[in-house]
N, C-alpha and C positions, 0 to 999 in steps of 0.2 A: 363278707368283710373284705375290705380294700386291701390290695396289697403293692408294696413298692419294694424294689431290690437295687441289688449291685451286680453288674456283669465285668468281670476280669478274669486275669490269671496270670499268677496264683493270688487268692484271697485270705491271705494266714491271718491279717490283723487289720479289721476293717471299721474305720472310724464311723462310717454312714452307717452300719448294722447299729453299731451301740449308740450313736447320736439320735436315730430316729426310732428306735425302740423305748429307749429312754422318753424322749417326747412323747409319743403314743400313749405309755403307762401315765405319764405326768399330767398331761390335757385330756386323759379319758378319749382318746381318739381310737374307734374301732377299725385299727390295720395292724398290718404286720409288715416287716422289712425283712427279705430273704436274701443271701447270699448266693448268685448263681456263677460257680467258679466254671467258666467253659474254655475247653482247651482249642478253641475255633470260633472263629466269629459268624460263622456260618450257623452256629448253634444258638445266635439270637432269636430265630424263626421258632425254634422247637421250646424255648424260653417262654415267648408269648403265646404261643398257642396252646401250651400243657397248663398256662395261670391264666386262666378267663378272666380272672378280677386284678389283673395286673395292671396298674395305672400310670407307672412312671419308672423310669429307671436310672441308676446314676452309671457311669462308665469311668472305667479306671483302664490302668495299663493292662495290657498293650492294645487297648481298642480304639481309643479316642479319635483316632483316623481311620482306621479300619472299617469303623460301623458307618460311615459318613453314606456308599452307597447304598445301604439298607434303609435309609431314611427316605420320607416322601417328602420332607419340606425341612429347612435349616432358618432358625433365625437370621438376621442380619448379622448380629456379632459372631455366629458361630459359623456362618460364611465367609466372612471376612477373616476370621483366624484359622478356618480350616480344621479345627479339633472342636469334638463334641464330647461334654460329661455329663450332660444331663438329657432324657429323652421322654418327651408326653405321648403316651398312649391314647388315643382316642379310638373307642371299638363301636360300631353298628351295633346299637340295642337289640337289636332283631337278629345279630349273627356276630356272637363273638369272634369268629374265626377272621371276621373284616374288620381289617383296624387301619389306623394312619397314625404315621410315625413322624413326630418333630423335633428335632434336634437343637439344643440350646448349647452355650458354654456360660457357666457360671464361675469357672476356675479366673475367667477375667476379672470378675466385679469381685471377688474374694481378695485376689491377690491384689488389686490395686486399690482398694480402701485398705489394706492391712497394710502397704508398705509407704502409702504417699506421706503418713504422717510423720516418718521417719527422715524424709529426704528434706535436705537444706539444700535450694537452688544453686547457692554459691560453691557449693563444695561437690556436691552429687550430680555431675553433669554428664558421666557416662557410667553405663555398666557392663559387666561380662556375664554371661548367660550360659552356665554348665548343663550342656545336653542340647540335644535337639528335637526330642520328641514330642508328641501330643500336648505335654505339660507345658513346655517352653514356647508353644505358638500362641497360648494365651498371656504368658509372660511377656513376651515381647511387644504384643499388640500392646499391654497396659503400657507398656516403656514408652512407645511410640507418642499414646495420647498423653503422656505425663512429662513429655518434651526431652525424654532422655534417648542419649546416643548409646547404640549397644551392639554389642558383637557375640557371638556365641563361642565357645570354648569346645572343643571335641577331640575325639583321640583321631579323627581324620582332616585333612586339609579341605580347605573349599571355601566359596566366596562368603564375605564378611564373617570369617571364621578365624580364631586361632588355635593351634594344637596346644595341649597342656605344655610340651616341651618349648613353645615359643615365647611362654609366659615370663618376661624381664622384670626387672625390678622397676624400670620406668613405666610398663605397661601395668603392671600392678599398681603404680603411682597415681596413674593416668585414669584409670576404671575404679571407681571408689565404692562400687555398688556390686556386688558377687552375689548372684543367685545362684544355688545348685538347685537344678529342676531334673536332676536324674534320682535314681532310688540308693544311688551310694548312701551308705550308712544307715539305711534301714533295719531294725531290728529283725532278724538276729545277729545281722553282720554289723554290728555296733564297732566294730573295732577298725573298720573300713572309712575312708573318705575321699572325696577329690583331690586328684594329685596337682593341687596348685602349691607356688612358694609363698606357703603360711607366714614365713620371717619377715616380708617386705610388708605386711598388714600394718595398719597403723590406726590409732583413735578415729581417724576422719572416715574410716570405712565401715560400712555395712554390709553384715554378711548375714543373707537370707537363705533360709532352707526349708523347701517344699515340703521336707520329710517331717513329722510330727511324732513318728515314734523310732527310737526314744524322743522324750523332750529335748534334750540337747544331745544331739550328734557330736561325732569327733570333730566334723566341720566348723559348727560352733564352738566348741570347747576350743579349738584352736584359734578361733577368730577373738574370741574373749580374753585370751590369753596375751594377746597382742593389744587389748584395749579397744577393739572394735566392739560398734553396736551390733548386736545379734538378734535372731528374731527366727521362730520356727514356723510351721505350718498351720498349726492348730487355729488360729485366728480366721487364716484364709479360708480353711477348710469348713468353720461353723458359719462363716459368710455365704460361701457357696451352697451349703446345704439349706441355709434358711430361704435361699433366693430359690433354691430347686424346687423347696416347699410350695413356694409362693405358684411358681409355673405349675407344677401339678396341681393346686389346688382353686385355680381361677380360670 
């Protein structure tokens, strides 16, 4: 039986495990999907060696960038983005301990397809990306390719960045797409949200949350209360998972 899985830490609530387990059952695919909760990226070798039928991995927080030195090859988009969320494992049929790892980024495809239908070019010209981690890298590449100017928002100062304290009414009015690429607000911490000045949001704003559990985070609730268009990360996850399956099976 072929095995697929997810590496990350912690892995309390995994969309991927649920999605692929249901897919395998519904389509009578003889495969299993396992969560590999590893506390150090060095454990990836142990995961691969102790699961000889493992053909592919999803990668989540905090390893989307840390995993890159362990890979033999990157797809062009993963190389450009600098983050990986899908690994294809090719093994030597004569020696299962001999393997070749190629990294991909399907977060990019999932996010781009999921947000582009909401964007009105005459209104949505600039975006704020909350967070600077691996997930945000796919987001900003998609924004570049959609022709949207962007800046990160972070707790620390830096190039092409605002801090949360610097977000004025003028900035919020200027940047009408706001994307939460942090895990803030994820279950069970449903009463938390990124610290932006929600009172300045308008019906012209799009609030997009990569978080999908809960389906409506406090970030999205506060945006909806101001009349903004809101969307969670579930469609992005679905699209990136389907893209990952295509990579693993072709």
